[in-house]
N, C-alpha and C positions, 0 to 999 in steps of 0.2 A: 465579366462573364467567365464562368468556369465550365459551362457546358451549353450545348445547342438547345434552343427552345423553338418550337414551330407551332403554327396554327394554320388552318385553311383546309382546302380540299384540292383535288387534282387540277382545278381551273384557276384557283387563286390562292395565294398564301403569303405569309410573312414569317420571317425567322430572325433570331438574334444568334450570332455565332461568336465564339471567343475570338478576340482580335486584340492587338496591342494598342489600338487607338479606335476612335469612333469613325465609322464610314458608313455610307449608304449605297446600296446597289439596287436601283429601282427600275422596273420594267412595267410598262403599261401597254394595253392593247384595246382599242375601241373600234367598233364597226364603222364609225364615221371616217371616211378617207382623209378628211382634214386633220384628224388626230392620228389614226392608225396605230402602229406599234412603234414605241420608242423605249430606249434604254439608256441610262446614264449612271455612272459610278461617281459619287461625290465624296471627296476627302476633305473635310473642313480644316484639317491640319495644314494642308498645302494649297487650298483654293480659297479665294475670296468670296465669302458668303454675300456681302453687300452688293457685289456686282454680278455674281453668277447665279444666285438662287433667289434672293429677296425680291428682285423685280418681277419674277414670274407670277402672272395673274391667274386667279381661279378661272375655270372654264366650264362651259355648258353647251349642250346642243339646243338649238332654237326651240324645238318642240318641248324640251324640258323647261326652258325659261317661261314659255307661254303657260304651261301647266302650273308652274310655281306662282306666277303672277295672278292667275285666276283663282288660286287657293289663298291669295293674300300674302304670299311669301316673296322673297327676293326683291323687296321694294327698294333696297339700296343698290342693287346690282344695275350696272349700266355698261355700255361699251367702253367707258373710261376706266373701269376697274375690273373688268372681266372679259375674257375672250369668248365670243359666241360663234359657234360653227353651225352650218347647215350643210349636211352631207360632206361634200368635198371643198366647201368654201368657208374661209374665215370671214365673218361679217364685219369685223373691225376695219375701218378705213385705213388705219396705219399698219395693219397686219400684225404679225407676231414680233415680240421683242427678241426672241431667239427661235431658230428653226425647231428646237426641241422644248419650247416653252411649257408644253403640257406635262412632260415628265419632270421638268424642273419644279413645277408647282406641286406635283405629288411628293417630291423630296421635301419641299417647304412644309407641306402638311405633315409629313412624317416627323420632321424635326420638332414641330409643335406638339404632336401627339406624344413623342418619346420624352419630351421635357417634363411630362407629368410624372415621370419616375422619381422626381425630387432631387436629382443629382446628375452629374455628367455620366454618360455611358461609355465605357471602353469596350467596344464590341462592334461587330459588323451587322448592320440591319440589312436584310434582303427582303425586298417587296416585289411580288409578282402579281400585278393587278390588285394590289391592296389599297385600301382606303381607310378612313377614320375608324370604322367599326372593327376591321381586322387588326389594325395597328393597336387599338386599345385592348382587344382580346389578347394579342401577343404580350403586351405590357402586363396585363392582369395575370396571365399564365406565368410569365417570368417572375413577378413579385410573389406569386403563390408557391414558388419553388426556391426557397432560400439557398439550397445547395447549388443552384445554377448561377448565383451571383454573390458578390460580396461588396461591402462598402470599402472604398479606398480613400485615403486622405487626399486633399487637394494638391499636396506636393507631388504625390505619385501621378496624378492626372496632369499637372503642369509639366512634369518631367517627360511623360509620354508624348504630350503635344509638342514640346520643344524638340525631342528626338525626331518626331515625325517631320517637323519643319526643317530640321538640319538635313535629314535624308533627302527631302524633296529639293532643297537648295543644292545639295551636292549632285543630285541627279540632273538638275537643269544646267549646272556648270559643265558636267561631263558631256 
C-alpha cells in the first residue's frame, strides 16, 4: 500500500491504509442485543489464525434465517455451523465459541474477500460495519488505482512477516 483508499458512507465503510504488515481492525454494530457492538484488531503476524479466527461461525438473526429458508436459501445452514440469534438470545445450545465470535467471523470474511487481490497485502484493513459487498468495492477501488499499491516480491513479504513476529515475541518477553 502506498496510499489510503476508502469506500462507504458515514454509517459504514472500509479502508486500506499503508502499513508495514497486514492487519485488520474490524468493528460491527447490530441492533440485536445478542450481537451488539464489537471491535477487534487482528494481526496475523503475531496471532494464531487457526485458533483465534478460523473457528468463528457465520451468524444470522432468526427472522432472516426463516426468510432465507422460505426463499429456498440457506439449506445447509444449521445450528452446528452457524450462530443464530433472536434479539438478546443466542439460540445455539452450546453458546458462542468466543464472547466476540461475531466480529471474529467478520474478520474471517474480510480475509477471504481480500484474498481475491491475488497476492498478500501489506496494509491495514479497517472495516466499520463492512461486509462482502463493501470489502469487494474497496478491493476494486484499490486495484483500479495502481498508484495506491505495488507488487512486492515474496521475500519482502516474508521479511516483513518475520520482523512482525520478532517484534511481537520481544514484546511478550518484556
